C-alpha positions as CSV (number, residue, x, y, z in Angstrom):
1,M,-180.2,-121.5,-74.5
2,R,-181.1,-120.2,-77.9
3,N,-181.1,-116.7,-79.4
4,E,-183.8,-115.0,-81.4
5,D,-182.9,-117.0,-84.5
6,G,-183.2,-120.3,-82.6
7,K,-179.4,-121.0,-82.6
8,D,-177.6,-122.3,-79.6
9,V,-176.1,-119.5,-77.3
10,A,-173.6,-121.3,-75.1
11,W,-172.6,-118.4,-72.9
12,R,-176.1,-117.8,-71.5
13,S,-176.1,-121.4,-70.1
14,I,-173.1,-120.8,-67.9
15,E,-174.2,-121.0,-64.3
16,D,-170.9,-120.9,-62.4
17,E,-168.2,-118.2,-62.6
18,F,-167.8,-117.0,-66.1
19,P,-164.5,-118.3,-67.7
20,L,-162.1,-115.4,-68.5
21,G,-159.5,-117.4,-70.2
22,N,-157.8,-117.1,-73.6
23,E,-157.5,-119.2,-76.7
24,P,-154.4,-121.3,-75.9
25,A,-153.3,-121.8,-79.5
26,F,-152.9,-118.0,-80.0
27,R,-150.3,-116.8,-77.5
28,S,-147.4,-114.4,-77.6
29,E,-145.9,-112.4,-74.7
30,H,-145.6,-109.4,-77.1
31,A,-149.2,-109.3,-78.4
32,L,-152.7,-109.2,-77.0
33,P,-154.2,-112.7,-76.4
34,I,-157.5,-113.7,-78.0
35,P,-160.5,-114.1,-75.6
36,N,-162.1,-117.5,-75.4
37,G,-165.2,-118.4,-77.4
38,H,-167.6,-117.7,-74.6
39,L,-166.3,-114.1,-74.2
40,R,-166.4,-113.6,-78.0
41,E,-169.9,-115.0,-78.3
42,A,-171.3,-112.9,-75.4
43,A,-170.8,-109.6,-77.4
44,S,-170.5,-110.8,-81.0
45,M,-169.8,-114.2,-82.5
46,S,-167.7,-117.1,-81.2
47,D,-166.1,-118.0,-84.5
48,I,-162.6,-116.3,-84.5
49,G,-162.7,-115.5,-88.2
50,C,-166.1,-113.7,-88.0
51,W,-165.1,-112.0,-84.8
52,Y,-162.0,-110.6,-86.4
53,A,-163.8,-109.6,-89.6
54,I,-166.5,-107.6,-87.8
55,G,-163.9,-105.9,-85.6
56,E,-161.7,-105.0,-88.6
57,A,-164.7,-103.6,-90.5
58,W,-165.6,-101.3,-87.6
59,A,-162.0,-100.3,-87.0
60,Q,-161.6,-99.3,-90.6
61,I,-164.7,-97.1,-90.5
62,V,-163.8,-95.5,-87.1
63,V,-160.3,-94.6,-88.3
64,R,-161.7,-93.2,-91.6
65,F,-163.9,-90.7,-89.8
66,C,-161.7,-89.8,-86.8
67,P,-159.5,-86.7,-86.6
68,P,-155.8,-87.1,-85.8
69,D,-155.0,-88.0,-82.2
70,P,-158.6,-88.8,-81.3
71,T,-160.3,-89.8,-78.1
72,V,-162.7,-92.7,-78.8
73,L,-165.5,-93.8,-76.6
74,D,-166.8,-97.3,-77.4
75,I,-170.1,-98.1,-75.7
76,G,-170.7,-101.8,-75.7
77,C,-167.0,-102.7,-76.1
78,G,-167.3,-106.4,-75.3
79,S,-164.0,-108.2,-75.0
80,G,-162.0,-105.8,-77.1
81,K,-163.0,-106.8,-80.6
82,L,-162.6,-103.2,-81.8
83,A,-160.2,-102.1,-79.1
84,R,-157.5,-104.5,-80.1
85,L,-157.4,-103.1,-83.7
86,L,-157.6,-99.4,-82.6
87,Y,-154.7,-100.2,-80.3
88,L,-152.5,-100.2,-83.5
89,H,-153.2,-96.5,-83.8
90,P,-150.3,-95.1,-81.8
91,T,-151.9,-91.8,-80.8
92,L,-155.5,-92.9,-80.2
93,R,-156.9,-92.7,-76.7
94,Y,-159.8,-95.1,-75.9
95,V,-162.4,-95.6,-73.3
96,G,-164.5,-98.8,-73.5
97,V,-167.7,-99.3,-71.6
98,D,-169.8,-102.5,-71.2
99,V,-172.6,-103.8,-69.0
100,F,-171.2,-107.4,-69.2
101,R,-168.6,-107.5,-66.4
102,P,-166.6,-110.5,-67.5
103,S,-165.8,-108.7,-70.8
104,I,-164.5,-105.7,-68.9
105,L,-162.5,-107.8,-66.5
106,W,-160.8,-109.6,-69.4
107,C,-160.0,-106.3,-71.1
108,Q,-158.7,-104.7,-68.0
109,S,-156.4,-107.6,-67.3
110,N,-155.1,-108.1,-70.8
111,F,-154.7,-104.6,-72.2
112,A,-153.1,-103.2,-69.1
113,G,-149.5,-104.4,-69.8
114,L,-149.5,-103.3,-73.4
115,A,-151.7,-100.3,-73.8
116,G,-150.9,-98.5,-70.6
117,D,-153.1,-95.5,-69.8
118,R,-154.1,-94.9,-73.4
119,F,-156.8,-97.5,-73.1
120,R,-159.3,-97.7,-70.2
121,F,-162.2,-100.1,-69.7
122,V,-165.2,-99.3,-67.4
123,H,-167.9,-101.7,-66.2
124,Y,-171.3,-100.0,-66.3
125,D,-173.5,-101.9,-63.7
126,G,-176.7,-101.3,-65.7
127,T,-179.9,-103.4,-65.4
128,S,-180.1,-105.7,-68.3
129,Q,-182.2,-108.8,-68.5
130,V,-179.8,-110.4,-70.9
131,Y,-176.4,-109.2,-70.0
132,N,-176.6,-108.1,-66.3
133,P,-179.8,-109.1,-64.5
134,T,-178.5,-108.1,-61.1
135,G,-177.5,-104.6,-62.3
136,T,-178.1,-101.7,-60.0
137,I,-178.3,-98.7,-62.4
138,R,-181.2,-98.0,-64.7
139,P,-180.0,-97.3,-68.2
140,K,-181.7,-93.9,-68.4
141,E,-179.9,-92.8,-65.3
142,Y,-176.4,-93.8,-66.4
143,R,-173.8,-91.1,-66.9
144,L,-171.0,-92.0,-69.4
145,P,-167.5,-92.0,-67.9
146,L,-166.3,-88.9,-69.8
147,G,-166.6,-85.2,-69.0
148,D,-168.5,-82.7,-71.2
149,Q,-167.1,-82.4,-74.7
150,E,-164.2,-84.9,-74.3
151,A,-164.9,-87.4,-77.1
152,D,-163.9,-87.0,-80.8
153,M,-165.7,-90.2,-81.7
154,T,-168.3,-92.3,-80.0
155,V,-168.9,-95.9,-81.3
156,C,-172.1,-97.7,-80.7
157,A,-171.8,-101.0,-82.5
158,S,-175.0,-102.9,-81.8
159,L,-175.9,-100.8,-78.7
160,F,-179.1,-99.3,-79.9
161,T,-180.2,-102.8,-81.1
162,H,-180.7,-103.6,-77.4
163,L,-182.0,-100.3,-75.8
164,L,-185.6,-99.7,-75.0
165,H,-187.0,-96.4,-76.2
166,D,-186.5,-94.1,-73.1
167,D,-183.0,-95.6,-72.6
168,A,-182.1,-94.9,-76.2
169,V,-183.2,-91.3,-75.8
170,H,-181.0,-91.0,-72.7
171,F,-178.0,-92.5,-74.4
172,L,-178.3,-90.2,-77.4
173,E,-178.4,-87.2,-75.0
174,E,-175.3,-88.6,-73.2
175,I,-173.5,-89.0,-76.4
176,H,-174.2,-85.4,-77.2
177,R,-172.9,-84.3,-73.8
178,V,-169.6,-86.1,-74.1
179,S,-169.0,-85.1,-77.8
180,K,-166.8,-82.2,-78.7
181,V,-168.4,-79.6,-81.0
182,G,-167.7,-81.3,-84.4
183,G,-167.3,-84.7,-82.6
184,R,-168.9,-87.7,-84.3
185,A,-170.8,-90.8,-83.4
186,L,-171.1,-94.0,-85.4
187,I,-174.3,-95.8,-84.4
188,S,-175.8,-98.9,-85.8
189,I,-179.4,-100.1,-85.6
190,H,-181.8,-102.8,-86.8
191,D,-184.3,-101.0,-89.0
192,E,-187.2,-103.4,-89.5
193,P,-189.7,-102.5,-86.8
194,A,-193.0,-104.3,-86.6
195,E,-195.6,-103.3,-89.1
196,G,-197.2,-99.9,-88.2
197,E,-194.6,-99.2,-85.6
198,R,-191.6,-96.9,-85.5
199,F,-189.8,-98.5,-82.6
200,S,-190.4,-102.1,-81.6
201,G,-189.0,-105.2,-80.0
202,E,-187.5,-106.3,-76.6
203,E,-184.0,-106.0,-75.2
204,A,-182.8,-109.1,-77.1
205,R,-183.5,-107.2,-80.4
206,I,-184.8,-103.7,-81.0
207,D,-185.8,-102.4,-84.4
208,I,-186.2,-98.7,-85.2
209,D,-187.5,-96.9,-88.3
210,R,-184.6,-95.2,-89.9
211,E,-186.2,-91.7,-90.2
212,Y,-187.6,-92.0,-86.7
213,F,-184.1,-92.8,-85.3
214,I,-182.6,-89.9,-87.2
215,G,-185.2,-87.7,-85.6
216,M,-184.4,-89.0,-82.2
217,A,-180.8,-88.2,-82.7
218,S,-181.6,-84.7,-84.0
219,A,-183.7,-84.0,-80.9
220,A,-180.7,-84.9,-78.8
221,G,-178.5,-82.5,-80.7
222,L,-176.8,-85.0,-83.1
223,Q,-177.2,-84.2,-86.7
224,L,-177.0,-86.8,-89.5
225,H,-173.7,-86.5,-91.3
226,S,-174.1,-89.5,-93.6
227,E,-175.6,-93.0,-93.9
228,V,-172.5,-95.3,-94.0
229,G,-174.5,-98.3,-95.1
230,N,-174.9,-101.9,-94.1
231,V,-172.3,-103.4,-91.8
232,Y,-172.8,-107.1,-91.1
233,G,-176.6,-106.9,-91.1
234,Q,-177.0,-103.5,-89.3
235,S,-177.6,-100.1,-90.7
236,L,-174.8,-97.7,-89.7
237,F,-175.2,-93.9,-89.4
238,L,-172.6,-91.2,-88.8
239,F,-173.8,-88.3,-86.6
240,E,-172.1,-85.1,-85.6
241,R,-172.5,-82.6,-82.8
242,S,-172.7,-79.4,-84.7
243,S,-173.1,-76.9,-81.9
244,G,-172.8,-76.4,-78.2
């Protein structure tokens, strides 16, 4: 199969059980393994160098804006591209969520022995034409797996690039719910909607006008803190929950 740019997308062609293996050339009993190319590609890029580079960029940004001893919620965590780098932060607690079950199974299996209860991975069985066509939960009905005001930082690296409008509104409201007062959210978007539109596209790629998205977040109770800038082709914003 091919993605929106016409390039081959190998993982979407897998018809049997999804392979959950590791890269055999990179193994150590004292370190996290590296997921195979199919797992990397399903949530990012299969090339190991690119996969690591994107994860490192996000990790640097997350740590820069986090308070000491943070609880981080990563929505769309994939196979641990960001989590494996945040694991190096000894007092950080982490919850990763993803709609693609193979990614969550890989993370649950491979982080368990090293990260203990500091890191938790949750499969969200949401309906997704691309990532989970047999899902049972509509995105706008999903409740994030944290209680009210538990998160210091929520990370959405290429989540809102795949959410339809009503689903995006709901997830912004959920991010507000789980964020502490003063808690922050790093959210990336594609910001080139179709001419004359503020929100356009289909699940494979959503584009949102920048000011319109800032307004959507504000309506949900998340105020713009700063525009971080371009991160690997997406515009990144830092929002903050400023009140109860």
